[in-house]
SELO-336234 format. One record per residue (C-alpha): residue in one letter; z, x, y. Coordinates in steps of 0.02 Angstrom, whole numbers, plus 32768, in hexadecimal, padded with zeros to 4 digits. Layout:
# SELO-336234
AZXY ...
//
This chain:
# SELO-336234
M7FFF7FFB8001 A7FCD804580A9 E804680408138 F8012802281EA F808780658271 M80997FF3830B T810A7FE5839D Q815F7F4183AF K80E67F14843F G80497F4783D8 Y80907EDB8343 D80A67E4083B9 E7FF87E5C8403 A7FAA7E678350 V80047DC4831C K7FC77D6D83BD Q7F107DAB839A L7F187D6C82EB E7F547CC2831F Y7EC57CC083A4 L7E417CEF831C Q7E8A7C7382A0 R7EA87BD98311 V7E317BE983A6 K7DA07C568377 R7D8C7C1182C7 A7D817B5D8306 E7D047B918390 I7C917BE3830C V7CA47B49829A A7C6C7AD8832A R7BD37B48834C I7BA27B42828F Q7BAF7A848296 E7B4A7A7B8336 A7AC17AEA82EA R7ABD7A84824A S7A9679EB82AC H79F57A3A82E6 G79AB7A23823B D79537AAC81CE L79CD7B3281B1 S794D7BAD8165 E79037BD48213 N799D7BB6827B A79D17C5382D9 E7A657BFC8328 Y7AAB7BD08281 D7A927C818237 A7AE57CCC82D2 A7B7A7C5582BF R7B8C7C7E8209 N7B887D36822F E7C0D7D2582B1 Q7C767CC28239 A7C687D4A81B6 A7C997DCD8237 N7D2A7D668276 E7D6E7D4681C6 G7D607E05819F E7DC37E29823B I7E447DA68211 S7E587DEF8163 E7E687EA381A3 L7EE57E75822F D7F497E0C81BA Y7F567EA0813D K7F8E7F1181C2 I80107E9981FE K805A7E7A8152 N80627F39813C A80A17F6081E4 V81307FDF8200 I81817FBF82A9 I81A980658301 E824080678370 E822C80A3841E S828A81478429 D82C581AF84BD D82C68249844D N824282C184A2 S8279835C843F V81E6833F83C6 V813B82E383C3 H814F82358369 I80EC8197836A A80FB814C841E S810881FB846F K80A382278503 V807182D984ED T80238351856C V7FC283DC8517 Y7F5C846D8557 D7EBB84A98504 D7E9A8563851E D7DE7855884EF L7DBC84D38569 E7E40850A85EA E7E7B84588601 Q7F1283EE85F4 T7F12834285A5 V7F9482BA858D Y7F8F825784E6 T7FF981C284B1 I800E81BF83F2 M8013811383A7 G7FEB80C18304 T7F37809682D1 T7F3D7FE48316 E7F6F801483C9 V7EE8809F83E9 D7E95809B8491 A7E1D8133849E M7DEF810B8551 H7EA68128857D N7ECB81BC850C V7F30814E8497 I7F11819C83EE S7F448179833C N7FC981D382DE E7F4481E08254 S7EC2823982CB P7EAA82F582BE V7F0783148365 G7F928291833A K7FAE82E08293 A7FB5838F82D5 L80308364835F L80AD82F582FD G8157834C82DF H813883E18353 K819A841183EA K816E8442849F G812E84F184AC E80E784F383FC T8029850C83DB V7FE1849B8358 T7F3484B382FB V7ECA840E8302 K7E5E84008266 A7DCA839B829D P7D3A83748229 D7CC883FE826B C7D3E848182B6 E7DEF84B582D0 Y7E4084CE837C K7EEB84EE83C7 L7F4E8484843F K7FF584BC8492 I8073843784AF V80A1843E856D K8113839F8579 I814D830C850F S81868269855C 
//
């Protein structure tokens, strides 16, 4: 059984999203399918095909989200900034690129790449977890390895 690490906020948002998909979006799609059926011949009805495809995608998303919620491990917010853990905000320095970056490490369900919120299962997240300020970690990416120095943990 896989475990999905989530903050309480992330868990609550996932439950809310699941309820929306099950109660609102599912009903909207069913209504579109019924409307498309009323237009007659289904063999050449693009509207019907599109609605059925959307229904399949929605049901897949419901199934995946339901599985993650059922296997969620709620992580407690912690003030411990001595080591990197899930929900830590970590400032790192990359010598090769000569740049500093701030990452927030979260569970897989709360990733937001646009805001540098990364997964604990990502190469960077895995490398940082459990390390302390001042340590240098090796990130094992699929096509290379590189080092990051931990500048700050908050």
